[in-house]
TORPANU-209250 format. One record per residue (C-alpha): residue number from 1; x, y, z. Coordinates in steps of 0.1 Angstrom, whole numbers, plus 5000, padded with zeros to 4 digits. Example, Ala and Ser with C-alpha at 12.3 -4.5 7.8 and 13.67 -1.06 7.14 Angstrom:
    n  east  north    up
    1  5123   4955  5078
    2  5137   4989  5071
END
This chain:
    n  east  north    up
    1  6476   7337  5352
    2  6488   7311  5326
    3  6505   7339  5307
    4  6525   7352  5337
    5  6557   7356  5318
    6  6541   7374  5290
    7  6525   7398  5315
    8  6557   7402  5335
    9  6577   7413  5305
   10  6570   7448  5292
   11  6591   7441  5261
   12  6565   7417  5247
   13  6549   7445  5226
   14  6575   7439  5199
   15  6603   7416  5211
   16  6588   7381  5217
   17  6602   7348  5227
   18  6613   7321  5203
   19  6622   7285  5211
   20  6650   7272  5190
   21  6653   7237  5176
   22  6681   7230  5201
   23  6660   7226  5232
   24  6664   7189  5234
   25  6684   7178  5264
   26  6689   7212  5280
   27  6660   7213  5304
   28  6683   7207  5334
   29  6713   7228  5344
   30  6735   7225  5375
   31  6737   7263  5376
   32  6702   7263  5390
   33  6716   7253  5424
   34  6733   7287  5431
   35  6740   7298  5466
   36  6718   7329  5465
   37  6687   7309  5456
   38  6695   7282  5482
   39  6696   7310  5508
   40  6663   7325  5496
   41  6646   7291  5498
   42  6661   7283  5533
   43  6648   7316  5547
   44  6613   7317  5532
   45  6587   7333  5554
   46  6558   7312  5565
   47  6528   7309  5542
   48  6508   7326  5570
   49  6527   7358  5563
   50  6509   7361  5529
   51  6472   7354  5536
   52  6461   7371  5503
   53  6486   7353  5480
   54  6483   7320  5462
   55  6520   7320  5453
   56  6552   7338  5463
   57  6577   7350  5437
   58  6609   7339  5455
   59  6630   7354  5427
   60  6620   7375  5397
   61  6651   7383  5378
   62  6659   7397  5343
   63  6694   7402  5331
   64  6699   7419  5297
   65  6731   7423  5276
   66  6728   7449  5249
   67  6750   7449  5219
   68  6764   7478  5198
   69  6737   7474  5172
   70  6709   7476  5198
   71  6701   7439  5198
   72  6699   7421  5231
   73  6703   7389  5250
   74  6680   7384  5280
   75  6679   7358  5307
   76  6647   7356  5327
   77  6649   7336  5359
   78  6616   7328  5377
   79  6613   7310  5410
   80  6578   7307  5424
   81  6565   7289  5456
   82  6530   7275  5454
   83  6510   7285  5485
   84  6474   7275  5477
   85  6456   7251  5455
   86  6447   7279  5430
   87  6484   7287  5427
   88  6490   7254  5408
   89  6480   7271  5376
   90  6514   7288  5377
   91  6528   7254  5367
   92  6514   7259  5332
   93  6536   7284  5314
   94  6529   7300  5280
   95  6555   7322  5263
   96  6546   7340  5231
   97  6572   7346  5204
   98  6576   7359  5169
   99  6595   7332  5150
  100  6608   7357  5124
  101  6629   7378  5147
  102  6642   7359  5178
  103  6656   7327  5191
  104  6654   7314  5226
  105  6660   7283  5247
  106  6652   7270  5281
  107  6684   7269  5302
  108  6668   7247  5328
  109  6634   7241  5344
  110  6628   7221  5375
  111  6603   7215  5403
  112  6614   7212  5440
  113  6588   7193  5459
  114  6579   7201  5496
  115  6601   7171  5506
  116  6631   7186  5487
  117  6630   7163  5457
  118  6642   7179  5425
  119  6622   7169  5394
  120  6636   7183  5361
  121  6613   7193  5333
  122  6610   7165  5307
  123  6615   7177  5272
  124  6583   7159  5262
  125  6564   7184  5283
  126  6575   7212  5260
  127  6553   7221  5230
  128  6553   7249  5204
  129  6518   7258  5191
  130  6504   7282  5165
  131  6474   7298  5182
  132  6462   7315  5150
  133  6468   7286  5126
  134  6435   7294  5108
  135  6450   7328  5098
  136  6481   7325  5077
  137  6490   7361  5081
  138  6497   7355  5117
  139  6513   7321  5115
  140  6547   7335  5127
  141  6532   7341  5161
  142  6537   7310  5182
  143  6536   7300  5218
  144  6560   7278  5237
  145  6541   7260  5264
  146  6554   7237  5291
  147  6539   7223  5323
  148  6561   7220  5353
  149  6562   7184  5368
  150  6551   7172  5402
  151  6536   7205  5414
  152  6517   7204  5446
  153  6510   7230  5473
  154  6543   7238  5489
  155  6563   7231  5457
  156  6588   7255  5441
  157  6590   7259  5404
  158  6623   7273  5390
  159  6632   7280  5354
  160  6655   7301  5333
  161  6649   7312  5297
  162  6675   7327  5274
  163  6662   7351  5247
  164  6683   7363  5218
  165  6673   7389  5192
  166  6685   7383  5157
  167  6681   7420  5151
  168  6668   7449  5172
  169  6631   7459  5167
  170  6642   7494  5159
  171  6676   7497  5142
  172  6704   7505  5166
  173  6680   7512  5195
  174  6671   7493  5226
  175  6639   7495  5246
  176  6627   7474  5274
  177  6613   7475  5309
  178  6604   7457  5341
  179  6575   7455  5365
  180  6588   7451  5400
  181  6554   7445  5416
  182  6527   7420  5407
  183  6495   7404  5421
  184  6518   7382  5442
  185  6544   7392  5468
  186  6580   7392  5454
  187  6608   7385  5478
  188  6636   7395  5455
  189  6632   7414  5422
  190  6663   7422  5401
  191  6666   7440  5368
  192  6700   7443  5352
  193  6709   7460  5319
  194  6745   7457  5306
  195  6755   7478  5276
  196  6786   7493  5259
  197  6801   7524  5276
  198  6793   7546  5246
  199  6756   7539  5248
  200  6733   7559  5270
  201  6704   7544  5288
  202  6674   7566  5297
  203  6649   7554  5322
  204  6615   7564  5336
  205  6603   7551  5370
  206  6567   7541  5372
  207  6547   7544  5405
  208  6576   7546  5429
  209  6571   7532  5463
  210  6574   7553  5495
  211  6608   7551  5512
  212  6622   7529  5483
  213  6650   7542  5462
  214  6642   7542  5425
  215  6676   7551  5412
  216  6697   7523  5397
  217  6732   7513  5409
  218  6756   7519  5380
  219  6785   7495  5378
  220  6815   7494  5355
  221  6826   7460  5339
  222  6855   7466  5315
  223  6842   7484  5284
  224  6806   7480  5296
  225  6784   7496  5322
  226  6756   7480  5341
  227  6724   7495  5354
  228  6710   7475  5383
  229  6677   7478  5401
  230  6672   7454  5430
  231  6644   7452  5456
  232  6634   7429  5484
  233  6601   7421  5499
  234  6578   7440  5475
  235  6542   7440  5485
  236  6516   7425  5462
  237  6489   7443  5444
  238  6455   7435  5457
  239  6426   7437  5432
  240  6397   7460  5436
  241  6366   7466  5415
  242  6370   7494  5390
  243  6407   7498  5397
  244  6432   7511  5371
  245  6451   7485  5351
  246  6481   7470  5369
  247  6505   7489  5347
  248  6490   7522  5361
  249  6497   7513  5397
  250  6526   7489  5398
  251  6561   7499  5407
  252  6583   7495  5376
  253  6607   7510  5351
  254  6609   7517  5314
  255  6643   7520  5297
  256  6653   7531  5262
  257  6683   7544  5242
  258  6660   7565  5220
  259  6665   7603  5222
  260  6630   7613  5210
  261  6598   7601  5195
  262  6612   7609  5161
  263  6633   7578  5162
  264  6602   7556  5167
  265  6581   7573  5141
  266  6609   7572  5115
  267  6610   7535  5120
  268  6572   7531  5119
  269  6570   7551  5087
  270  6588   7524  5069
  271  6565   7497  5085
  272  6534   7513  5071
  273  6548   7527  5039
  274  6525   7518  5010
  275  6502   7497  5031
  276  6471   7518  5025
  277  6475   7518  4987
  278  6443   7504  4971
  279  6440   7480  4943
  280  6413   7477  4916
  281  6392   7455  4938
  282  6391   7480  4966
  283  6383   7509  4942
  284  6354   7489  4927
  285  6341   7481  4962
  286  6342   7517  4973
  287  6324   7528  4942
  288  6297   7502  4949
  289  6293   7511  4986
  290  6292   7549  4980
  291  6270   7548  4948
  292  6244   7576  4951
  293  6260   7591  4982
  294  6272   7627  4979
  295  6275   7635  5016
  296  6309   7628  5031
  297  6293   7616  5064
  298  6272   7591  5045
  299  6303   7578  5027
  300  6322   7574  5060
  301  6293   7555  5075
  302  6289   7532  5046
  303  6326   7523  5044
  304  6329   7521  5082
  305  6300   7497  5084
  306  6315   7475  5056
  307  6349   7472  5073
  308  6335   7466  5108
  309  6310   7439  5096
  310  6326   7422  5067
  311  6362   7421  5078
  312  6365   7396  5106
  313  6384   7408  5136
  314  6412   7386  5148
  315  6421   7397  5184
  316  6458   7398  5183
  317  6476   7425  5202
  318  6506   7446  5190
  319  6528   7424  5211
  320  6520   7393  5191
  321  6521   7406  5155
  322  6542   7438  5158
  323  6534   7473  5145
  324  6535   7464  5108
  325  6501   7460  5092
  326  6491   7438  5063
  327  6486   7457  5029
  328  6451   7469  5024
  329  6445   7446  4993
  330  6456   7416  5013
  331  6432   7424  5042
  332  6404   7430  5016
  333  6411   7396  5000
  334  6414   7377  5033
  335  6384   7393  5049
  336  6401   7392  5083
  337  6425   7413  5102
  338  6436   7426  5136
  339  6431   7462  5147
  340  6458   7478  5125
  341  6449   7457  5095
  342  6412   7467  5097
  343  6423   7503  5102
  344  6446   7500  5071
  345  6418   7489  5049
  346  6394   7515  5062
  347  6419   7543  5056
  348  6425   7530  5021
  349  6388   7529  5013
  350  6382   7563  5027
  351  6410   7578  5006
  352  6395   7562  4975
  353  6363   7580  4984
  354  6382   7613  4987
  355  6381   7615  5025
  356  6414   7620  5044
  357  6420   7595  5071
  358  6450   7586  5093
  359  6463   7559  5116
  360  6458   7565  5153
  361  6478   7544  5178
  362  6463   7544  5213
  363  6469   7529  5248
  364  6434   7518  5257
  365  6421   7517  5293
  366  6438   7483  5298
  367  6471   7501  5295
  368  6488   7528  5315
  369  6483   7564  5303
  370  6507   7575  5276
  371  6539   7590  5290
  372  6545   7616  5263
  373  6576   7631  5279
  374  6594   7597  5277
  375  6600   7582  5242
  376  6594   7546  5252
  377  6581   7533  5219
  378  6559   7504  5229
  379  6532   7521  5250
  380  6504   7513  5226
  381  6481   7483  5223
  382  6455   7494  5198
  383  6450   7511  5164
  384  6420   7531  5152
  385  6413   7557  5126
  386  6410   7595  5125
  387  6388   7610  5098
  388  6398   7645  5090
  389  6373   7672  5081
  390  6379   7710  5081
  391  6410   7706  5103
  392  6392   7685  5129
  393  6395   7648  5136
  394  6368   7623  5142
  395  6379   7591  5158
  396  6363   7558  5147
  397  6372   7522  5157
  398  6365   7496  5130
  399  6370   7467  5155
  400  6338   7471  5174
  401  6311   7460  5150
  402  6281   7470  5171
  403  6291   7507  5175
  404  6276   7533  5151
  405  6300   7556  5135
  406  6295   7585  5159
  407  6306   7567  5191
  408  6338   7554  5205
  409  6339   7523  5229
  410  6346   7531  5265
  411  6381   7517  5263
  412  6390   7543  5236
  413  6376   7574  5253
  414  6396   7601  5270
  415  6430   7586  5261
  416  6462   7603  5249
  417  6468   7591  5214
  418  6490   7597  5184
  419  6476   7606  5149
  420  6501   7598  5122
  421  6495   7623  5095
  422  6518   7629  5065
  423  6545   7609  5082
  424  6544   7632  5112
  425  6530   7624  5147
  426  6503   7645  5162
  427  6498   7640  5200
  428  6462   7646  5210
  429  6434   7631  5230
  430  6403   7612  5222
  431  6370   7627  5232
  432  6352   7619  5265
  433  6315   7614  5258
  434  6290   7634  5279
  435  6265   7614  5300
  436  6239   7616  5272
  437  6263   7597  5249
  438  6261   7567  5273
  439  6225   7566  5283
  440  6204   7536  5296
  441  6167   7546  5292
  442  6137   7526  5303
  443  6100   7534  5303
  444  6075   7513  5321
  445  6037   7515  5321
  446  6023   7493  5349
  447  5988   7483  5358
  448  5984   7473  5394
  449  5955   7449  5402
  450  5935   7452  5434
  451  5950   7419  5446
  452  5986   7432  5442
  453  5994   7418  5408
  454  6011   7439  5382
  455  6012   7438  5344
  456  6038   7459  5328
  457  6048   7472  5294
  458  6085   7481  5291
  459  6104   7499  5264
  460  6142   7503  5268
  461  6170   7516  5246
  462  6204   7532  5250
  463  6230   7554  5234
  464  6267   7548  5227
  465  6282   7519  5247
  466  6248   7510  5261
  467  6233   7508  5227
  468  6262   7487  5214
  469  6259   7463  5243
  470  6222   7457  5236
  471  6229   7452  5199
  472  6256   7427  5207
  473  6234   7408  5231
  474  6206   7405  5206
  475  6227   7403  5174
  476  6249   7375  5185
  477  6223   7352  5199
  478  6193   7332  5187
  479  6156   7340  5193
  480  6152   7311  5218
  481  6182   7320  5238
  482  6172   7357  5238
  483  6137   7349  5251
  484  6151   7326  5278
  485  6176   7352  5289
  486  6148   7378  5291
  487  6126   7355  5311
  488  6154   7348  5335
  489  6161   7385  5340
  490  6124   7392  5345
  491  6121   7365  5371
  492  6150   7379  5391
  493  6135   7414  5389
  494  6099   7404  5394
  495  6097   7370  5412
  496  6070   7347  5397
  497  6067   7369  5366
  498  6058   7356  5331
  499  6069   7371  5298
  500  6039   7377  5277
  501  6054   7395  5246
  502  6088   7404  5234
  503  6099   7424  5204
  504  6131   7441  5194
  505  6147   7461  5166
  506  6171   7448  5140
  507  6205   7449  5156
  508  6223   7457  5124
  509  6201   7486  5113
  510  6221   7516  5126
  511  6197   7540  5109
  512  6172   7534  5136
  513  6173   7534  5174
  514  6176   7499  5188
  515  6147   7492  5211
  516  6134   7464  5232
  517  6097   7461  5240
  518  6082   7436  5263
  519  6051   7428  5282
  520  6050   7408  5314
  521  6028   7398  5343
  522  6038   7393  5380
  523  6008   7378  5399
  524  6021   7385  5434
  525  6045   7414  5431
  526  6030   7438  5457
  527  6029   7431  5494
  528  5996   7430  5513
  529  5994   7439  5550
  530  5959   7443  5565
  531  5942   7470  5545
  532  5975   7482  5530
  533  5991   7473  5497
  534  6028   7481  5494
  535  6041   7486  5458
  536  6079   7489  5452
  537  6085   7511  5422
  538  6107   7490  5399
  539  6139   7505  5385
  540  6141   7539  5401
  541  6164   7531  5430
  542  6199   7544  5420
  543  6231   7525  5428
  544  6266   7538  5431
  545  6292   7516  5414
  546  6324   7508  5434
  547  6310   7520  5467
  548  6310   7487  5486
  549  6338   7495  5510
  550  6347   7525  5532
  551  6383   7528  5519
  552  6401   7523  5487
  553  6437   7513  5479
  554  6435   7525  5443
  555  6415   7551  5424
  556  6381   7542  5410
  557  6380   7543  5372
  558  6347   7544  5353
  559  6363   7551  5318
  560  6334   7573  5308
  561  6304   7593  5322
  562  6269   7578  5320
  563  6232   7586  5324
  564  6205   7562  5337
  565  6170   7575  5330
  566  6138   7558  5342
  567  6101   7568  5337
  568  6076   7547  5355
  569  6039   7553  5354
  570  6013   7532  5374
  571  5977   7534  5385
  572  5961   7536  5419
  573  5945   7501  5423
  574  5908   7498  5422
  575  5893   7502  5457
  576  5925   7518  5471
  577  5937   7553  5478
  578  5972   7567  5482
  579  5985   7565  5518
  580  6022   7572  5511
  581  6042   7584  5481
  582  6080   7589  5481
  583  6088   7626  5477
  584  6110   7642  5452
  585  6148   7639  5457
  586  6176   7661  5444
  587  6212   7653  5451
  588  6241   7669  5433
  589  6278   7667  5440
  590  6311   7665  5421
  591  6306   7628  5415
  592  6270   7623  5405
  593  6236   7640  5402
  594  6204   7623  5411
  595  6169   7637  5405
  596  6136   7620  5413
  597  6104   7638  5404
  598  6068   7627  5409
  599  6036   7639  5392
  600  6000   7627  5392
  601  5976   7627  5363
  602  5942   7618  5376
  603  5944   7581  5387
  604  5980   7577  5373
  605  6012   7584  5391
  606  6044   7591  5372
  607  6080   7590  5385
  608  6109   7603  5365
  609  6144   7596  5377
  610  6179   7605  5364
  611  6212   7593  5378
  612  6240   7611  5361
  613  6275   7599  5367
  614  6299   7628  5362
  615  6332   7616  5376
  616  6354   7592  5356
  617  6382   7589  5382
  618  6379   7591  5420
  619  6412   7591  5439
  620  6416   7571  5472
  621  6417   7605  5490
  622  6384   7616  5475
  623  6367   7582  5478
  624  6354   7587  5514
  625  6334   7617  5503
  626  6320   7596  5474
  627  6312   7567  5497
  628  6294   7591  5521
  629  6274   7606  5492
  630  6264   7571  5481
  631  6254   7561  5516
  632  6233   7593  5519
  633  6216   7585  5486
  634  6208   7550  5498
  635  6194   7559  5533
  636  6175   7590  5523
  637  6157   7575  5494
  638  6125   7555  5493
  639  6110   7536  5464
  640  6079   7522  5481
  641  6043   7534  5475
  642  6017   7525  5501
  643  5981   7522  5491
  644  5952   7519  5516
  645  5918   7504  5511
  646  5891   7530  5508
  647  5868   7532  5539
  648  5838   7554  5537
  649  5836   7556  5575
  650  5872   7567  5580
  651  5876   7603  5592
END
């Protein structure tokens, strides 16, 4: 929540705030006491009207003036009332900016206390920091931070910021946008764009609200025209588990003067021109890494593993560093880079090895889906690589170091993307893995003692994201911390258990399946009742994610399909016989498939279970059927085995 202004502004992907040196002495402005704001504050609804909110946006206003060359001047006016203790964090404001391209200044900033006292922001409370000072390539990205004074529950914080572009991000073009809804209620939202009469503004409405006009009011002001969107009493977004990103569900608008995607890609062509050209050091490294390798797939894997491991990832989004990557030789020398820098080096190294590869820009699952029919340029937040082979494209992401070359992270799967090949954009879609590409597998062999104790041997492994998660867990920790974490997980699963042995594969060896093997003992796991012994089969009970409530406000989003496989084998304890065994279960619907099978092999009982999640998105309208299916699965399923002491005299 500290980055509320960054989140509120959709222009941050390329046009970022800059604090000029002339901020001293301008933190208070009498224009802050305008009549409209006074009326808003006088007529505020009671806090009881917003039980789910920690603040109210009294006013969220952006006013933009566009010049003939596409550059703009923007005034953002934010007025927030603090309703709850947790809302005080809104008093800490961080504004990111690119110091190469823009200037800005605070017009005024003040706090109005519950008693009506006005406290102006002291200029000593304003700081400019360089978050990535350890990385000279990103030193131009800075953050203006300030903390509003005297904020308590019931206070109102009120500030205006003026942003001026030195030059437009894309020559003679203007693109921006506004989100009218947020995770707090907004009493008045206003978005105003003024531009010369000979410029045409195109707009695209996002997630329009029912019975709310989404068309702007168009006004004439001399030789300029004004597009005005204005809304009152906008409901807040309420968070749900597994919901889409806010940009996918919030009411908003995108605006641009661009006629087509060609305008954007003509601009980007110049930004990436020559950046993948290798130097001698890169050529020598490629020769060393691919020595003795004749298979293209082996070369791709070797170069991919080098870039993902040896080039440190600096997590800086497009909005902070822009779309222009560092040259490949610079990335190779620095041994660090953001997503587009790592992609640049990997493309360069692949080309040296004779393997065609191209930039891919992608809106990951944290963004809204790509709107291909509307050429708003800044819809992307990530860069990966497409390797070309026989006219087909294989996507690889050099950021995620624990993923093998054949798998994409969940956030990259099933997304509309652009491959930039031969200076031409190719719109396509990344693959969605089948459930077998995201499998969590576990095999347990359990010995049940006659007093109810169990001793188990467990082998577990995964594929795709599950495999990567395990490699990350074990690769980024120490043996002591790993053992302690496993012991804690075991004790939660098997109360009173003790870890006897633990072994696991080398996390960085992608030639082999990563496996975890452990042995444990739980002295009092089973429940005794008279001559009965009740044993709960561990791990075979399925669970439906995002099925905790009967209704949904927003769709359920799982990002990818998945498969959970369990194989549990256990003995009939000495002196006991089977009194009750859970039967087989088969349930198949459009959302998931669950199969539980049982077989006996002499004194050994074996259960196999598979829970296959097929759906990646479930709409609110479909959700009741999904919820009912999950409830059926929970009530009709038993995972308890009952043994009974043998009695020779029993009929």
